ZAVO-260112 format. One record per residue: residue number from 1; residue in three letters; x, y, z of N, C-alpha, C, O in turn. Coordinates in steps of 0.2 Angstrom, whole numbers. Atoms other than C-alpha are relative to their C-alpha. Example, Ala and Ser with C-alpha at 12.3 -4.5 7.8 and 13.67 -1.06 7.14 Angstrom:
! ZAVO-260112
> 1; ala; 4; -6; 0; 62; -22; 39; 4; 6; 0; 9; 5; 3 .
> 2; ser; -4; -6; -1; 68; -5; 36; -4; 5; 3; -1; 11; 4 .
***
This chain:
! ZAVO-260112
> 1; met; -3; -7; -1; 192; -544; 143; 4; 2; -7; 3; 8; -9 .
> 2; lys; -3; -1; 6; 203; -546; 127; -5; 2; -6; -3; 6; -10 .
> 3; gln; 5; -1; 5; 188; -547; 116; -3; 8; 0; -4; 11; -5 .
> 4; arg; 3; -7; -1; 181; -530; 123; 5; 5; -2; 3; 10; -6 .
> 5; val; -6; -4; 2; 198; -522; 120; 0; 0; -8; 1; 6; -11 .
> 6; val; 0; 0; 7; 198; -528; 102; -6; 4; -3; -5; 7; -8 .
> 7; lys; 6; -3; 3; 180; -522; 99; 1; 7; 1; -1; 11; -4 .
> 8; ala; -1; -7; -1; 184; -505; 106; 5; 3; -5; 3; 8; -8 .
> 9; phe; -5; -2; 5; 199; -503; 95; -3; 0; -7; -2; 4; -11 .
> 10; ser; 3; 1; 7; 189; -509; 80; -5; 6; -1; -5; 9; -6 .
> 11; leu; 5; -6; 1; 175; -496; 83; 4; 6; 0; 2; 11; -4 .
> 12; leu; -4; -6; 0; 188; -483; 86; 3; 1; -7; 3; 7; -10 .
> 13; phe; -3; 0; 7; 196; -487; 69; -5; 2; -5; -4; 6; -10 .
> 14; val; 6; -1; 5; 179; -487; 60; -1; 8; 0; -3; 11; -5 .
> 15; phe; 2; -7; -1; 175; -470; 68; 5; 5; -4; 4; 10; -7 .
> 16; leu; -5; -4; 3; 192; -462; 62; 0; -1; -7; 1; 4; -11 .
> 17; phe; 0; 1; 7; 190; -469; 45; -6; 4; -3; -5; 7; -8 .
> 18; leu; 6; -4; 2; 173; -461; 43; 1; 7; 0; -1; 11; -4 .
> 19; leu; -2; -7; -1; 180; -445; 49; 4; 2; -6; 4; 8; -9 .
> 20; cys; -4; -2; 5; 193; -445; 36; -3; 0; -7; -1; 4; -11 .
> 21; val; 3; 0; 7; 182; -450; 21; -6; 5; -1; -8; 6; -6 .
> 22; ala; 6; -4; 1; 167; -439; 25; 1; 6; -4; -4; 8; -8 .
> 23; pro; 0; -6; 4; 174; -423; 17; 0; -2; -7; -2; 2; -11 .
> 24; ala; 0; 2; 7; 176; -433; 1; -7; 0; -3; -8; 1; -9 .
> 25; phe; 7; 0; 2; 157; -435; 0; -4; 6; 2; -9; 7; -2 .
> 26; gly; 4; -5; -2; 151; -420; 9; 2; 7; -3; 6; 11; 0 .
> 27; asp; -3; -6; 3; 154; -406; -4; -2; 6; 2; 0; 12; 0 .
> 28; glu; 2; -6; -3; 145; -394; 6; 5; 3; 4; 5; 9; 5 .
> 29; glu; -6; -3; -4; 161; -392; 16; 5; 2; -5; 10; 5; -2 .
> 30; thr; -5; -2; 5; 171; -389; 0; 0; 7; -1; -5; 10; -2 .
> 31; thr; 0; -8; 1; 177; -371; -2; 6; 1; -5; 10; -3; -6 .
> 32; asn; -5; -2; 5; 187; -362; -15; 0; 8; 2; -3; 12; -2 .
> 33; leu; 0; -7; -2; 191; -345; -6; 4; 4; -5; 10; 2; -6 .
> 34; glu; -3; -4; 4; 196; -331; -17; -1; 7; 2; -6; 9; 5 .
> 35; ser; 1; -7; -2; 200; -313; -14; -1; 4; -7; 3; 4; -11 .
> 36; leu; 2; -3; 6; 191; -303; -28; -1; 7; 1; -5; 10; 5 .
> 37; val; 1; -7; 0; 191; -285; -32; -7; 2; -3; -9; 0; -8 .
> 38; val; 7; -2; 2; 173; -277; -33; 1; 7; -3; -2; 8; -8 .
> 39; gln; 0; -7; 3; 178; -259; -36; 8; 2; 2; 10; 2; 7 .
> 40; asp; -7; -4; -1; 196; -251; -39; -1; 7; 0; 4; 10; 1 .
> 41; phe; 1; -7; 1; 188; -234; -42; 5; 4; -5; 5; 10; -5 .
> 42; asp; -4; -3; 6; 200; -231; -57; -4; 3; -5; -2; 8; -9 .
> 43; asp; 4; -2; 6; 186; -228; -69; -7; 3; 2; -11; -1; 4 .
> 44; pro; 6; -4; -2; 173; -215; -64; -7; -2; -3; -12; -2; -1 .
> 45; glu; 6; 2; 4; 161; -220; -78; -2; -7; 1; -8; -9; -1 .
> 46; ala; 2; 7; -1; 162; -239; -75; -5; -1; 6; -10; -5; 5 .
> 47; gln; 5; 1; -6; 153; -237; -58; 0; 7; 3; 4; 9; 8 .
> 48; pro; 1; -7; -3; 147; -219; -53; -2; -2; 7; -5; -7; 9 .
> 49; trp; 2; -1; -6; 145; -215; -35; -3; 6; 2; -1; 11; -1 .
> 50; phe; 2; -7; -3; 136; -201; -25; -1; 0; 7; -1; -6; 10 .
> 51; val; 0; -1; -7; 135; -195; -8; -6; 4; 3; -9; 8; -1 .
> 52; ile; 5; -4; -3; 121; -189; 4; 2; 1; 7; 4; -4; 10 .
> 53; gly; -2; -1; -7; 123; -181; 21; -6; 1; 4; -12; 2; 1 .
> 54; ser; 5; -1; -5; 112; -180; 36; -2; 7; 1; 1; 12; -2 .
> 55; lys; 3; -7; -1; 102; -165; 43; 4; 6; 0; 3; 11; -3 .
> 56; phe; -4; -6; -2; 116; -154; 49; 6; 1; -5; 10; 5; -3 .
> 57; ala; -5; -1; 5; 127; -155; 33; 0; 7; -2; -5; 10; -3 .
> 58; thr; -2; -6; 3; 135; -139; 28; -2; 1; -7; -2; -4; -11 .
> 59; ala; 3; -1; 7; 127; -131; 12; 6; -2; -5; 12; 1; -4 .
> 60; gly; -5; 2; 5; 136; -138; -3; 4; -7; 2; 8; -9; -2 .
> 61; tyr; -3; 6; -2; 142; -154; 7; -5; -5; 2; -11; -4; 3 .
> 62; pro; -7; 3; 2; 146; -168; 6; 1; 0; -7; -4; 1; -11 .
> 63; lys; -3; 0; 7; 156; -169; -10; 3; -6; -2; 6; -9; 3 .
> 64; leu; -3; 6; 2; 163; -183; -20; 4; 1; -6; 2; 5; -10 .
> 65; asn; -4; -1; 5; 177; -184; -32; 5; -6; -1; 6; -10; 4 .
> 66; phe; -4; 5; 2; 188; -197; -41; 7; 3; 0; 9; 7; -5 .
> 67; val; -6; -3; -1; 206; -192; -36; 6; -4; -2; 6; -10; -1 .
> 68; lys; -6; 4; 2; 223; -197; -43; 5; -1; 5; 10; 2; 6 .
> 69; thr; -4; 2; -6; 230; -205; -27; -1; -7; 1; -6; -10; -1 .
> 70; trp; 1; 7; -2; 232; -222; -20; 5; -2; 6; 9; 2; 7 .
> 71; pro; -4; 3; -5; 240; -232; -6; 7; -2; -3; 7; -6; -7 .
> 72; thr; -7; 3; 2; 259; -234; -8; 1; -7; 1; 4; -10; -2 .
> 73; ala; -1; 7; -2; 258; -250; 1; -4; -5; -5; -2; -11; -5 .
> 74; leu; 4; 4; 5; 246; -256; -13; 3; 0; -7; 4; -5; -10 .
> 75; his; -2; -1; 7; 253; -249; -29; 8; 2; 0; 10; 3; -6 .
> 76; gly; -6; -3; 0; 270; -243; -24; 0; 8; -1; -5; 11; -2 .
> 77; val; -1; -7; 2; 277; -225; -28; -4; 1; -6; -7; 6; -7 .
> 78; asn; 3; -1; 7; 272; -227; -46; -1; 7; -2; -7; 9; -3 .
> 79; pro; 1; -7; 2; 275; -209; -52; -4; 1; -6; -7; 6; -7 .
> 80; glu; 4; -1; 6; 266; -212; -68; -7; -1; 1; -12; 1; -3 .
> 81; gly; 7; 0; -2; 250; -216; -59; -4; -5; -4; -10; -4; -5 .
> 82; lys; 4; 5; 5; 246; -232; -70; 0; -6; 4; 5; -8; 8 .
> 83; asp; 1; 7; -2; 240; -249; -65; 5; -4; -4; 4; -4; -10 .
> 84; ala; -5; 4; 4; 255; -261; -70; -4; -5; -4; -1; -7; -9 .
> 85; arg; 4; 5; 3; 242; -274; -75; -4; 2; -6; -4; -1; -11 .
> 86; thr; 5; -2; 5; 229; -264; -85; 3; 6; -4; 0; 8; -9 .
> 87; gly; -2; -6; 3; 238; -248; -89; -5; 6; 1; -3; 11; -1 .
> 88; ser; 5; -5; -1; 223; -238; -83; 3; 5; 6; 7; 3; 9 .
> 89; glu; -2; -5; -4; 225; -222; -73; -2; -2; 7; -8; -5; 8 .
> 90; leu; 2; 1; -7; 225; -225; -54; -3; 6; 3; -1; 11; 3 .
> 91; arg; 4; -5; -3; 212; -216; -44; -3; -3; 7; -3; -9; 8 .
> 92; ser; 3; 2; -6; 204; -217; -27; -7; 5; 0; -7; 10; -3 .
> 93; leu; 6; -4; -1; 186; -211; -22; 1; 4; 6; 2; 2; 12 .
> 94; gly; -1; -5; -5; 187; -195; -12; -6; 3; 3; -11; 4; -2 .
> 95; val; 6; -2; -3; 174; -189; 0; 2; 6; 4; 6; 6; 9 .
> 96; ala; -1; -6; -5; 173; -171; 8; -6; 1; 3; -12; 1; 1 .
> 97; met; 6; -1; -4; 161; -168; 22; 1; 5; 5; 7; 6; 8 .
> 98; met; 0; -5; -5; 157; -155; 34; -7; 1; 3; -12; 1; -1 .
> 99; phe; 6; -1; -3; 143; -151; 47; 0; 6; 4; 5; 9; 6 .
> 100; asp; 1; -6; -4; 136; -136; 56; 0; -1; 7; 1; 4; 11 .
> 101; arg; 0; 1; -7; 135; -144; 73; 2; -7; 1; 1; -11; -3 .
> 102; lys; -1; 7; -2; 141; -159; 82; -6; -4; 2; -11; -1; 4 .
> 103; glu; 6; 5; -1; 130; -174; 83; 2; -6; -3; 8; -7; -5 .
> 104; tyr; -1; 6; 3; 128; -191; 77; -1; 1; -8; -7; -1; -10 .
> 105; asn; 1; -1; 7; 130; -185; 59; 2; -6; -4; 6; -10; -2 .
> 106; trp; -2; 6; 4; 132; -197; 44; 0; 3; -7; -3; 7; -9 .
> 107; val; 0; -1; 7; 137; -197; 26; 0; -7; -3; 3; -11; -2 .
> 108; asp; 1; 6; 4; 131; -211; 14; 4; 1; -6; 3; 5; -10 .
> 109; ile; -3; 0; 6; 142; -216; 0; -3; -6; -4; -2; -12; -2 .
> 110; ile; 5; 5; 3; 131; -225; -13; 2; -1; -7; 3; 4; -11 .
> 111; pro; -1; 1; 7; 134; -234; -29; -6; 1; -4; -12; 0; -1 .
> 112; gly; 6; -2; 4; 122; -229; -43; 1; 0; -7; 6; -2; -10 .
> 113; thr; -1; -1; 7; 119; -225; -61; -1; 8; -1; -4; 11; 3 .
> 114; lys; 0; -7; 1; 121; -207; -68; -3; 1; -7; -2; -2; -12 .
> 115; ser; 3; -2; 6; 111; -198; -81; 1; 8; 0; 1; 11; 5 .
> 116; gly; -1; -7; 1; 113; -180; -88; 8; 2; 2; 12; -2; 3 .
> 117; ser; -6; -3; -1; 128; -169; -85; 0; 7; 3; -5; 10; 3 .
> 118; gly; 0; -7; -3; 134; -153; -76; -5; 1; 6; -6; -4; 10 .
> 119; glu; 5; -2; -6; 120; -145; -65; -6; -5; -1; -10; -5; 4 .
> 120; asp; 6; 4; 1; 107; -157; -73; 2; -7; 2; -3; -11; 0 .
> 121; val; -2; 7; -1; 116; -173; -68; -5; -3; 6; -6; 1; 11 .
> 122; thr; 4; 3; -5; 105; -185; -58; 3; -7; 1; 6; -10; -3 .
> 123; tyr; -2; 7; -2; 109; -202; -49; -6; -4; 3; -10; -1; 6 .
> 124; gln; 5; 5; -2; 99; -217; -45; 4; -6; 4; 9; -8; 1 .
> 125; pro; -4; 5; -3; 105; -230; -32; 0; -6; -4; -5; -8; -7 .
> 126; ala; -1; 6; 3; 111; -246; -40; 5; -5; 4; 11; -4; 4 .
> 127; glu; -4; 4; -4; 117; -260; -28; 5; -4; -4; 3; -6; -9 .
> 128; ile; -6; 4; 3; 133; -269; -32; -1; -7; 2; -1; -9; 8 .
> 129; asp; 0; 7; -2; 132; -288; -33; 7; -2; 3; 12; 0; 0 .
> 130; leu; -6; 3; -3; 145; -297; -22; 1; -7; -2; -4; -11; 0 .
> 131; pro; 0; 7; 3; 151; -313; -30; 1; -5; 5; 4; -4; 11 .
> 132; gly; -1; 6; -4; 151; -330; -22; -4; 0; 7; -8; 4; 8 .
> 133; arg; 2; 0; -7; 148; -333; -3; 5; 4; 4; 10; 1; 5 .
> 134; val; -5; -5; -2; 156; -318; 5; 1; -2; 8; -4; -2; 11 .
> 135; ser; -2; 0; -7; 165; -320; 22; 2; 6; 3; 1; 7; 9 .
> 136; gln; -2; -7; -2; 173; -303; 23; 1; 5; -5; 2; 3; -11 .
> 137; ile; -1; -5; 5; 174; -287; 14; 6; 4; 3; 8; 5; 9 .
> 138; asp; -6; -4; -2; 190; -276; 14; 1; 6; -4; -1; 6; -10 .
> 139; met; -1; -6; 4; 195; -259; 8; 6; 4; 3; 7; 4; 9 .
> 140; trp; -5; -5; -3; 209; -246; 10; -3; 7; 1; -7; 9; -3 .
> 141; ile; 3; -6; -2; 204; -230; 18; 5; 5; 3; 9; 3; 7 .
> 142; trp; -5; -6; -2; 214; -213; 20; -4; 4; 5; -10; 6; 4 .
> 143; ser; 3; -4; -5; 210; -203; 36; 5; 5; 3; 11; 4; 3 .
> 144; gly; -4; -5; -3; 216; -187; 44; 0; -1; 8; 1; 4; 11 .
> 145; asn; 0; 2; -8; 214; -195; 62; -6; 3; 3; -6; 4; 9 .
> 146; tyr; 6; -2; -3; 196; -190; 65; -3; -6; 3; -3; -11; 0 .
> 147; asn; 3; 5; -4; 187; -200; 78; -7; -2; -3; -12; -1; 1 .
> 148; tyr; 6; 2; 3; 173; -206; 66; 0; -8; -1; 5; -11; 1 .
> 149; tyr; 0; 7; 1; 168; -224; 61; -4; -1; -6; -8; 3; -9 .
> 150; ile; 3; 2; 7; 162; -233; 45; -3; -7; 0; -1; -11; 4 .
> 151; glu; 4; 6; 1; 149; -246; 41; -1; -2; -7; -1; 3; -11 .
> 152; ala; 3; 3; 6; 144; -257; 26; -7; -2; 1; -8; -6; 6 .
> 153; tyr; 7; 2; 0; 126; -260; 22; -1; -5; -5; 0; -4; -11 .
> 154; ile; 0; 6; 5; 124; -277; 14; -8; -3; 0; -11; -4; 5 .
> 155; arg; 7; 3; 1; 107; -284; 7; 0; -7; -1; 4; -9; -6 .
> 156; asp; 0; 7; 2; 103; -302; 7; -6; -2; -5; -10; 3; -6 .
> 157; tyr; 5; 1; 5; 91; -311; -5; -7; 0; 2; -11; 1; -2 .
> 158; thr; 7; -1; -2; 76; -310; 6; -2; 8; 1; -7; 9; 3 .
> 159; gly; 1; -7; 0; 78; -291; 6; 2; 4; 6; 2; 10; 7 .
> 160; ile; -2; -3; -6; 85; -288; 23; 7; 3; 0; 11; 0; -3 .
> 161; val; -6; -3; 0; 99; -276; 25; 4; -1; 7; 1; 0; 12 .
> 162; his; -4; 1; -6; 113; -280; 37; 6; 5; 1; 8; 7; -5 .
> 163; ile; -5; -5; -1; 125; -268; 45; 6; -3; 2; 6; -7; 7 .
> 164; val; -6; 3; -2; 143; -273; 45; 5; 5; 2; 7; 9; -2 .
> 165; pro; -5; -5; -3; 155; -263; 56; 7; -1; -4; 9; -7; -4 .
> 166; met; -7; 0; 3; 172; -259; 47; 5; 3; 4; 11; 2; 3 .
> 167; gly; -6; -2; -5; 181; -250; 61; 0; 8; 1; -4; 11; -3 .
> 168; asn; -1; -7; -2; 186; -233; 68; 4; 3; -5; 9; 0; -8 .
> 169; leu; -4; -3; 4; 193; -220; 57; 5; 5; 3; 8; 10; -1 .
> 170; asn; -5; -5; -3; 205; -211; 69; 7; -3; -1; 10; -5; 4 .
> 171; his; -7; 2; 2; 221; -216; 60; 2; 6; -5; -1; 10; -7 .
> 172; ile; -3; -5; 4; 233; -206; 50; 2; -3; -7; 6; -8; -6 .
> 173; gly; -2; 3; 7; 235; -209; 31; -4; -6; -2; -10; -7; 0 .
> 174; trp; 3; 6; 3; 231; -225; 22; 0; -6; 5; 5; -7; 9 .
> 175; lys; 0; 6; -4; 225; -241; 32; -5; -5; -3; -10; -3; -6 .
> 176; his; 4; 6; 3; 218; -258; 27; -5; -2; 5; -4; -3; 10 .
> 177; phe; 5; 2; -4; 201; -261; 34; -3; -6; -2; -4; -8; -8 .
> 178; arg; 3; 7; 2; 192; -278; 35; -7; 0; 4; -7; 2; 10 .
> 179; gly; 6; 1; -4; 174; -281; 40; -3; -7; -1; -4; -9; -7 .
> 180; arg; 2; 7; 0; 168; -299; 44; -7; -1; 0; -10; 2; 4 .
> 181; leu; 7; 1; 0; 151; -304; 39; -2; -6; 5; 1; -11; 5 .
> 182; pro; 3; 6; -4; 141; -314; 52; -3; -6; -3; -5; -5; -9 .
> 183; asp; 3; 7; 3; 136; -332; 49; -7; 0; -1; -10; -4; -5 .
> 184; asn; 7; 0; 0; 118; -328; 51; -3; 4; -6; -9; 4; -7 .
> 185; ile; 2; -3; 6; 117; -318; 34; -1; -6; -5; 4; -9; -7 .
> 186; pro; 1; 6; 5; 109; -331; 22; 3; 2; -7; 2; 7; -10 .
> 187; gln; -2; 0; 7; 118; -334; 6; -1; -6; -4; 2; -7; -10 .
> 188; ala; 2; 6; 4; 111; -350; 0; -7; -2; 3; -9; 0; 8 .
> 189; arg; 6; 3; -2; 94; -359; 1; -1; -7; -2; 4; -10; -5 .
> 190; lys; 1; 7; 0; 87; -376; 1; -1; -2; -8; 1; -8; -10 .
> 191; tyr; 2; 2; 7; 80; -376; -17; 5; 3; -5; 9; 8; -4 .
> 192; leu; -4; -3; 6; 89; -373; -34; -3; 6; -3; -9; 7; -3 .
> 193; pro; -7; 0; -1; 98; -362; -38; 1; 1; 7; -2; 6; 10 .
> 194; lys; -1; 0; -8; 105; -364; -20; 3; 7; 1; 1; 10; 6 .
> 195; arg; -3; -6; -1; 117; -349; -21; -4; 6; -1; -7; 7; -6 .
> 196; glu; 4; -6; 0; 109; -332; -17; 6; 6; 2; 8; 6; 7 .
> 197; ser; -5; -5; -1; 121; -317; -19; -2; 5; 4; -8; 7; 5 .
> 198; leu; 1; -6; -3; 123; -302; -8; 1; 6; -4; 4; 5; -9 .
> 199; thr; -2; -6; 4; 123; -284; -14; 2; 5; 5; 0; 5; 11 .
> 200; leu; -3; -6; -4; 132; -269; -7; -5; 6; -1; -6; 8; -7 .
> 201; val; 5; -6; 0; 119; -255; -3; 4; 6; 0; 2; 11; -4 .
> 202; lys; -4; -6; -1; 131; -242; 3; 5; -1; 5; 5; -5; 9 .
> 203; phe; -5; -1; -6; 145; -237; 15; -3; 7; 4; -6; 11; 1 .
> 204; arg; 2; -6; -4; 140; -225; 29; 6; 2; 5; 8; -2; 9 .
> 205; ile; -5; -2; -5; 153; -214; 39; -4; 4; 5; -8; 8; 4 .
> 206; trp; 3; -4; -5; 147; -208; 56; 5; 4; 4; 10; 2; 5 .
> 207; thr; -4; -4; -4; 153; -194; 66; -2; -1; 7; -7; -4; 8 .
> 208; arg; 2; 0; -7; 154; -194; 85; -1; 7; 3; 2; 11; 1 .
> 209; pro; 2; -7; -2; 146; -180; 95; 6; 3; 4; 5; 9; 5 .
> 210; thr; -5; -3; -3; 162; -177; 104; 6; 2; -4; 11; 5; -2 .
> 211; glu; -6; -1; 5; 173; -175; 88; -2; 6; -4; -8; 8; -5 .
> 212; val; 1; -6; 5; 175; -159; 77; -4; -2; -6; -3; -8; -8 .
> 213; val; 3; 1; 6; 164; -158; 62; 2; 4; -6; 0; 4; -11 .
> 214; ala; -4; -4; 6; 175; -146; 52; 7; 1; 3; 9; 1; 9 .
> 215; ala; -7; 0; -2; 194; -145; 52; 2; 6; 3; 0; 12; 1 .
> 216; pro; -2; -6; -4; 201; -133; 65; 6; 3; -5; 11; 1; -6 .
> 217; thr; -5; -3; 5; 210; -120; 54; -1; 8; 2; -5; 10; 7 .
> 218; arg; 0; -7; -2; 212; -101; 54; -7; 3; -2; -11; 1; -6 .
> 219; ser; 6; -3; 1; 198; -89; 55; -1; 3; -7; 4; 5; -10 .
> 220; gly; 1; -2; 7; 190; -85; 38; 2; -5; -5; 2; -3; -11 .
> 221; ala; -3; 5; 5; 198; -100; 29; -6; -2; -4; -12; -3; -2 .
> 222; pro; 6; 2; 4; 188; -106; 14; -2; -7; 1; 1; -10; 5 .
> 223; asp; 3; 6; -2; 177; -121; 15; 5; -6; -2; 5; -11; 2 .
> 224; his; -4; 6; 2; 189; -133; 6; 6; -1; 5; 9; -6; 5 .
> 225; glu; -5; 1; -5; 202; -130; 20; -4; -2; 6; 0; -5; 11 .
> 226; arg; 4; 2; -6; 188; -133; 33; -3; -7; 0; -5; -10; 5 .
> 227; ala; 3; 7; 1; 181; -149; 26; 5; -5; 2; 11; -5; 3 .
> 228; ile; -4; 6; -2; 186; -166; 32; -1; -5; -6; -6; -6; -8 .
> 229; tyr; -1; 4; 6; 192; -178; 19; 1; -8; 2; 5; -9; 7 .
> 230; phe; -2; 7; 0; 192; -197; 17; 1; -3; -7; -3; 0; -12 .
> 231; tyr; -1; 3; 7; 198; -207; 2; 0; -8; 1; 2; -11; 6 .
> 232; phe; 1; 7; 0; 194; -225; -2; 3; -3; -7; 3; -1; -12 .
> 233; asp; -3; 4; 5; 203; -238; -13; -1; -7; 0; -1; -10; 6 .
> 234; his; 0; 7; 1; 202; -256; -19; -4; -4; 5; -2; -7; 10 .
> 235; phe; 5; 4; -4; 186; -263; -12; 0; -7; -2; -1; -8; -8 .
> 236; lys; 0; 7; 1; 187; -282; -11; -4; -4; 4; -7; -2; 9 .
> 237; val; 4; 5; -5; 178; -297; -4; 5; -6; 0; 8; -8; -5 .
> 238; leu; -2; 6; 0; 185; -313; 2; -6; -5; 0; -10; -5; 4 .
> 239; thr; 6; 4; 2; 173; -326; -5; 1; -7; -2; 6; -8; -5 .
> 240; asp; 0; 7; 2; 169; -344; -8; -3; -1; -6; -9; 0; -7 .
> 241; thr; 3; 1; 6; 166; -347; -26; -1; -7; -2; -3; -8; -8 .
> 242; phe; 2; 7; 1; 164; -366; -25; -7; -1; -1; -11; 2; 2 .
> 243; glu; 7; 2; 1; 148; -373; -33; 0; -7; -2; 3; -9; -7 .
> 244; ser; 1; 7; 2; 143; -391; -34; -3; -1; -7; -7; 3; -9 .
> 245; leu; 2; 2; 7; 141; -398; -51; -5; -6; 0; -4; -10; 4 .
> 246; tyr; 5; 5; 0; 126; -409; -55; -3; -1; -7; -2; 4; -11 .
> 247; asp; 3; 1; 7; 117; -417; -70; -6; 5; -1; -11; 4; 2 .
> 248; gly; 5; -4; 1; 107; -403; -77; 1; 7; 3; -4; 11; 4 .
> 249; asp; -1; -6; -3; 115; -388; -68; -1; 6; -4; -2; 11; -2 .
> 250; ser; 1; -6; 5; 114; -377; -84; -7; 2; 0; -9; 8; -2 .
> 251; leu; 7; -2; 0; 95; -377; -81; -2; 6; 4; -7; 9; 4 .
> 252; thr; 1; -6; -5; 97; -364; -67; 4; 6; -2; 4; 11; 1 .
> 253; asp; -4; -5; 2; 108; -353; -77; -5; 6; -2; -10; 5; -5 .
> 254; pro; 5; -6; 1; 100; -335; -78; -1; 1; -7; -7; 3; -9 .
> 255; glu; 1; -1; 7; 103; -333; -96; -5; -5; -4; -9; -3; -8 .
> 256; phe; 4; 6; 2; 95; -350; -100; -8; 2; 2; -12; 1; -2 .
> 257; met; 7; -2; -2; 80; -345; -89; -4; 5; -3; -10; 5; -5 .
> 258; glu; 3; -5; 3; 77; -329; -97; -2; -1; -7; -7; 0; -10 .
> 259; glu; 1; 2; 7; 79; -336; -115; -6; -5; 0; -10; -4; -5 .
> 260; thr; 5; 6; 0; 67; -351; -111; -7; 2; 3; -12; 1; 0 .
> 261; trp; 6; -1; -4; 55; -344; -99; -2; 8; 1; -6; 9; 5 .
> 262; gly; 1; -7; -1; 56; -325; -100; -6; 3; -3; -10; -1; -6 .
> 263; ala; 6; -3; 2; 43; -312; -104; -1; -1; -8; -7; -1; -10 .
> 264; gly; 1; 0; 7; 47; -313; -123; -1; -7; -3; -2; -7; -9 .
> 265; thr; 1; 7; 3; 44; -332; -125; -8; -1; -1; -12; 2; 3 .
> 266; ser; 7; 2; 2; 28; -339; -132; -3; -5; 5; 1; -9; 8 .
> 267; asn; 3; 5; -4; 16; -350; -122; 0; -7; -3; -2; -12; 0 .
***
């Protein structure tokens, strides 16, 4: 009887010991979570954005502008409108939208590249790389209490686009939004290089058929008083930037691959 008890305790001790030391060898479990700013919207030329509306968008809408405003909870009152760290002008991304009829209308807010100027300006979509292995995205959004909602569209390395709900927009003023990415979005593969980054395709704001699609105001009011506005600031990701080191890890570096095996190299 005593021998059985001793054996049972011995096995329990070995099991607990293995549990304690396993993380030291299983670096797949190691994480280095960081909160990284993807877009602060302070420099319109650094990352142009453009907007597209659905079928019943009012003529001339939606519109987009970089506006000198920001969440007080993020930057404080800051009367000079300067980022204390960089000295750059503080801005937010503003979107004006309006529709001719109630429906499940939408407005897409798309990162891109810009060419030309004035009436000749053109935009092309350009998805934004999201660093590391992303677990959630977050952003500050200003709303006038309209019962709309917003989604983020994220593309994985296989080309599949995933829709990440970010929440309802029926709030007043600035609010911090978070969207958690589901675990089934692939961000790594079996073969080297293992990490495969995600990209942001766009944000989409949806109206609900029961909500107004133009601001209630006096008869004959100009369009800028009838439009519905949203503002966006400080788009970030919570991401795991840990990467295992191994002998020869530099051989998967993109610059090395291009220099060694790119189209300009000889056979």
